[in-house]
C-alpha positions in Angstrom: 195.1 24.4 53.0 195.2 26.1 56.4 193.2 24.5 59.2 190.6 26.1 61.4 191.2 25.7 65.1 190.6 22.3 66.6 191.9 21.5 70.1 193.0 17.9 69.2 195.1 19.2 66.4 196.7 22.0 68.5 198.4 20.1 71.1 202.2 19.8 71.1 204.2 16.8 72.3 205.5 17.0 75.9 208.9 18.8 75.7 208.2 20.2 72.3 208.8 23.9 72.3 208.3 26.2 69.5 207.5 29.9 69.0 204.3 30.7 67.1 203.5 33.9 65.1 200.0 35.5 65.1 198.9 37.6 62.2 196.1 40.2 62.0 196.0 40.7 58.3 194.6 44.0 56.9 194.8 45.8 53.5 197.3 48.5 54.8 198.9 46.7 57.7 199.6 43.4 59.2 199.9 43.1 63.0 202.4 40.4 64.1 202.6 38.8 67.5 204.9 36.2 68.8 204.6 33.5 71.5 207.1 33.3 74.4 209.6 30.4 74.0 207.4 28.0 76.0 204.2 28.8 74.0 202.1 30.2 76.9 201.8 33.9 76.2 201.6 36.2 73.2 203.4 39.5 72.9 203.3 42.2 70.2 206.1 42.0 67.8 205.6 44.6 65.1 203.3 46.1 62.6 204.2 45.6 59.0 203.0 48.3 56.6 201.9 46.6 53.5 203.6 47.1 50.2 203.4 44.5 47.4 202.8 40.8 48.4 206.3 39.8 47.3 207.7 42.6 49.6 205.4 41.6 52.5 206.4 37.9 52.2 210.1 38.8 52.1 209.7 40.8 55.3 207.7 38.0 56.9 210.4 35.5 55.8 213.1 37.5 57.6 211.1 37.4 60.8 210.5 33.7 60.5 214.1 33.0 60.1 215.1 35.3 62.9 212.8 33.8 65.4 212.8 30.2 64.1 209.0 30.1 63.7 207.3 27.2 61.8 203.7 27.7 62.9 201.5 30.6 62.4 198.0 31.5 63.3 196.1 33.9 60.9 193.1 35.8 62.0 190.0 34.8 59.9 187.5 37.8 60.0 184.2 36.1 59.4 180.9 37.9 59.4 179.0 37.5 62.7 176.8 34.9 61.0 179.8 32.7 60.4 179.8 33.3 56.7 183.1 34.3 55.0 183.5 37.8 54.5 185.7 39.6 51.7 188.3 40.4 54.2 188.4 36.7 55.4 189.0 35.7 51.8 192.0 38.0 51.7 193.3 36.7 55.0 192.9 33.1 53.9 194.7 33.9 50.6 197.5 35.4 52.7 197.5 32.3 54.9 197.9 30.1 51.8 200.7 32.2 50.6 202.6 31.8 53.9 202.0 28.1 53.8 203.1 27.7 50.1 206.2 30.2 50.4 207.6 29.0 53.7 206.1 25.6 54.4 204.6 26.9 57.7 201.8 25.0 59.6 199.0 27.6 59.4 195.9 27.7 61.5 193.0 30.0 60.8 191.5 31.6 63.8 188.0 33.1 64.1 188.8 36.7 65.0 185.3 38.1 65.0 185.2 41.3 67.2 189.1 41.0 67.9 189.7 44.6 66.8 186.7 45.8 69.0 188.3 44.0 71.9 191.8 45.3 71.1 190.2 48.9 71.4 188.6 48.0 74.7 192.0 46.7 76.1 193.7 50.0 75.0 190.9 52.0 76.7 191.3 49.9 79.9 195.0 50.7 79.9 194.2 54.4 79.5 195.9 54.5 76.1 195.2 57.6 74.0 192.1 57.2 71.7 193.6 59.5 69.2 193.1 57.7 65.8 196.7 58.3 64.5 198.2 57.0 67.8 196.1 53.9 67.9 196.7 52.9 64.3 200.3 52.3 65.2 199.6 49.6 67.7 196.0 48.3 67.2 196.9 45.7 64.7 199.6 44.3 67.0 197.1 44.1 69.9 194.7 42.3 67.6 197.4 39.9 66.6 198.2 39.3 70.3 194.6 38.5 71.0 194.5 36.1 68.0 197.5 34.3 69.1 196.7 34.2 72.8 193.3 32.6 71.9 195.1 30.0 69.9 197.7 29.3 72.7 195.0 29.0 75.3 193.1 26.6 73.3 196.2 24.5 72.5 197.1 24.6 76.2 193.6 23.2 77.1 193.9 20.5 74.5 197.3 19.4 75.7 196.2 19.2 79.3 193.2 17.1 78.3 195.4 14.4 76.7 
């Protein structure tokens, strides 16, 4: 079962370098981000327009092989109260599918307000607020925020050892 974030579990061994994927899972699109080779920063990779689960997993599998990724962070959109939302159940099911299909190490990341923060970032950058324009990148920006939060926490956990 995918794990929730825990700094003690997120640390890597000295000299261990691995890229990590971040996923912002929606019903129509999945935003995907990737870490730099040293695991410090997250960058947008792509937006996957969803089809059938089988097709989605096939596309993700190609990306995993191309980038040599074995760890993924999946956004877990809980309600503000911390209760599990219907969308969180879908994201958790997708995380379990990734774990089962590819043997990935999966971390669930509390992503409350991530999409709101992503819109704020785009506003700050002066990006067009046209709905159609934003739909093309907002999921990637949200995936970057999810992954960067994970990388930052893992980095702090590593420094504390």
